[in-house]
N, C-alpha and C positions, 0 to 999 in steps of 0.2 A: 589614828591613834584617835581615841574620843576622850583622851585624859592627856592636857599637858601643865607640866610644871611652870611655875611661873615665880616661885621663890620658895625657900623654906618652908614645908607643909603649905603652900599655897598652889591651888590646881584650878585649871579652869577644865569645867565638864562640857563636852561638846559633842551634842547630839544632831544627825541630819531628822528633818523631818519630809524628805522629798521637795521635788522641782527649785531644790536650790537655797529651801529654807533651813536653818537651824533653828537649836534650842542652845544657849549658851550662860553656865551658871559659874560661881567661884563659887569654890570651897576651900575650907581649909581643916588640915589634919591632916593623917599619916596618910602615904597613898594605899593601905588598905581600906582604909576607910572613904579612900574617893572613890576607889572602887566599889563599893555597896554602894555608894551614895552614886553613881554613874547607872548602880541597874536597877535601883530602887526608881531614880529619875526616869528610868526608859520606858520603866512598867507604867507608871504615871502618866506619861505622854503617848500609852497605847504604842510603844515601837517594839518589834520581834526582840525576845531577850532568848540566848543560845543558854543552852542548860549550864549552867557557868557551878562549875566545881572546883575549890582551893586544889591544890598540890595535896597538902596537908589530907583533905575528903580521897583525891583520887590514887595515892599511894599506895592502900592496902588492896585495890581491885589491880591496879597495873603489877604488882609484885605476884599477886594468886597468879595473874597470867604468866610472868617468868619462868613462874616456878612451875609452869605446866608445859610451855614449846622450848625454855631453853635448857643449858646445861646447870647441874647443880652449883657449880662450881659461879660461874654468871651471877644465877639467883644469890646466891652468897654473899657476891660483892659486891653486887646494885642493892640488898637491903644494907647494909654497914654504910656502902655511902650514900645513901639515900637517906637513912634515920640517924646517923652523926653530924652532916654537916647540910645536905639541902634542906631536907626536911624544915628542919629549926629556923633555918633563914629562909624561906620563899611559902613558909606556913600557911600564910593570907592569899598568898597572891592564887589569884589566876592567868592561866598561860595566856589570854588575849592582853596583858595589860604587863607581863616582863619585856621589858627594852633591853639594848644593847648598857645603858648607864645601870639600871640595875646588874645584869652582870658583872658588868663591871665592881661595883659595889661589892660585890658577892668574890673577885678576885683579892681584890684590896681585902678584908677580912679574912680572908681566908690566910694569906700571905702575912698579913700581920700578926695571925695567931701560930704559924706555924716556921715562916721561913723560905726563901729560897728554894729550900731542895725538894720542896712537894711540886716543881710543877707541874709534874708529872701526874701527880693526884690528883692535881686539882683536873687538868686536862681530861682524865677520867670521870670527874663527878661530870665535870660541862656537859659529857659524851653519853651520862645516864641522864642527864636530866634533858637531854633533847632527844632520845629515844624514849621517854615519857613521854615528852611533850609531842613527838610523833603520834607514840599511841592514844595520846588523848584525842589530838584531832580525829582519827578514822573513827571514833566511839562517839561524836558530837559531843563531845566536853569543852569545848573551845573551836574557835572561828578563826584565826589566827597561823599559819603554820608557826614549824619551828624557827626561830633569828637564829643568823649562822652566830655560832660564837666563837669569836678567834682565838683559840688557844697560847698559852705560855710558852715563850718562847725554853726548848727543852732539845739536849742533844742526847742522842741514845749514845752509854758510854759502850766501849767496844769492849764485847766479852771477854773475859779473862778465857783462857785453855789449857790445857798440862800438852806436854809431849805425850808421842804414844807411848815412850818405853815409862813412863809416871804413873799413868793409866795401866799398863800389863802391870806393874808393880804392885801397885794398890791392889789390883783384882786378885792376883797371887798372892795376897796377905792376908786377905779377908777370908772366912770359914766359908765352908762350903754351899751350907744355904742363903750368905753374904753374896756369895762370889756368882753364882746367879744370876742373882738381882742386881749386881753392877754391873755384868756382862750383858744383860738386856736396854740396861743405859745407854753404855758403847754403842754397842754394837746395832744398837734400832736408835737410838738418840731418840729414846724416850722422855717424858715429862718424869717430873716426882711422882704426880698422880695418877698416871696413866701406866706406869709399872705398877703402884700399889693397888689398882684396880682392874689390875691383868686376870682375864678367864682361862682357867685349863679349856674352853670348849673355844678360845679362838686362836690354839696354837693349834696348826697344821703341819705335823711333823710329819708324810707324805708330801705336802708339796713344798716342805721347809720353810714356812712364812708363820705371820704372826697377824692376826687381823686387830686394831688397836681404837679404841673407840677417845678421840681428841677432844681438846677445846669447842665449845659451841656444835658435839655431840658430833664431829665431823670424822667419818670414818676414813684409816687407810688402810693397808696391807704391806707391811713390811718384811721383805725377804731375809732368810733367816744366816746366820753364816754357818760353817764345819763347826767351828768351837762354841757357838752358844748353841745350835742344837743335841749336840751332844750333851753338856751341860747341862741344858732345862731337862733333856731324860732323864740322865742324874739325879738330876735335883727334885723332879715329881715320883722317880721310884722311891725316894730315902723319904719323900715325904706323906707315903701311902705307907712305909711301913710304921713311922713314928706314927700318923694315925693310926695304926691297931693295935699300938701297943700302948697312945694317948686315952686317959680318961672324959679328955677335951672335947666338946664339940665342935669340930672345924665347919668352915665357910667350905663344904666340899669342893664350888668350883673357882674358890681362887689360887693360884699360883704364887703365891709368897702371905700367906695368914700367919697370922702372929703364931710365936711357938709357946708362947705365953697366953693369950686367951682364946686360942683358934679362930677367933675374928680377923676382922680386915687391919694390916696390919698400919701404924699408924705413922710412923716415925723409923729411921732407921740410922740418923747422925751421929749415934755415939759407936755404931758397931763399923762406919764409914771414919770415925775421927782415929778408931781405932787401927784398920789396917793401912792410914797415911801413917801414922805414927809407926808401927812394922816396919814400911815400906822408907822409912828416912827421908820423906819428902814434907820438906817446911812450907809451903804454901797451903794457903787457906783451902781446902776443896769442899764443894755444895755438891748435892743430890746433880744438879742442873749444868755445874762446870762439865760433865762428861757428854752433852747433850751438845753442850759450846763445842767441845772436843770431836765429837761422832761430825760436824757439819766442815768445822776447820782444815781433820783432818782427809775429806774427801774432797774437799774442795784442791787440797793441795797434792791429791792424787793426781790432777785435774779433771776430775766429774764437775759437768755441765749444772748451771744454778739453779736449773729447772728440774732436773730428779733430784739436786737434793729440797728445795724449795719443796716435792710432793712426800719423799722420806721426812722430813721435818714434819709436814702438815700447817706447812704456811699459806694462808691467806692470799698476801701480795708477794710477789716475789723480794718489791725493795725490804721486807720483813730480815730474808734470806741474805741479800745483797751485803749486810754490814759484816758476815763474814770473809768477804773480799779484801779488807781491811785486816783481818786477824790474820788472813794468811799471808800477805803482804808484810806483815810485821814481822811472821817469824822468819820469812826468807829473808827480809833485810837482817835478823840475828845471825843466819848462816851467813851473810855476808860479810860482817861484821868483825866473827871468830878470822877471817883471812889478816 
């Protein structure tokens, strides 16, 4: 590192002149000011200067690249993290001058403003910063590779699940339009955004399968159960009849368009809550709990983890392994009834 701190706002700028010769200069000011002084001195001494662009100047180009090469949700999440917290803190820094103490300062500042409950969020922000750093290095915007950023301790909570009888009771008490949607969540293990973006063209009734685009634009094919296939056929038939009578301009390929606008449905929590209430279930139920229940019930039925991993679209099997704890807890409850 060519800049070393020797005290509060005091720095030593150290530049190699080759053959063991060095030029050192004391500097007073902020770290960002010391970085600028370092670049100016290198130019004055005729030393090569890398194309230096600060985090603030790189972020726009990086997000443009993300929008073209990564999923829409990834782009939205990274944009929010970058502009909400990362850029305001690292604004004037070049990646070559970001070190471990600075990363620790970032963690400390974030914890002071939000508390221990955001450990996971801070870890995601550090991953985002590291990804942009690696992107910048590939494009010659910095020399130093991304440093290892130690994550804050975070234990992922064990997912809450429903009993199979509770899932079916909720689905039974949903209206016909929402019933097919909830069956997709449970019998395919879909994420909320996956079911909202589901296309008619990806449903293959002949092969009884659904092709879905998941996180990071990863594709997977899910077999349909007989119940789901029958429900989806009825739903799509009813939808076509509704389209023929409605004045709305429906998206022609959406499986679950909004019945009010004809465009993509944005939420269905109100309808879900009504079905939960009708079913007499007191638990808090979210769309994602159907996915957790799907995985847990498959595991309890003695299906192997690798198959469940592929059905869920997890990149790493360690993510899927959390359901082994859930299944064990259900077995424990069964034993306790004795």
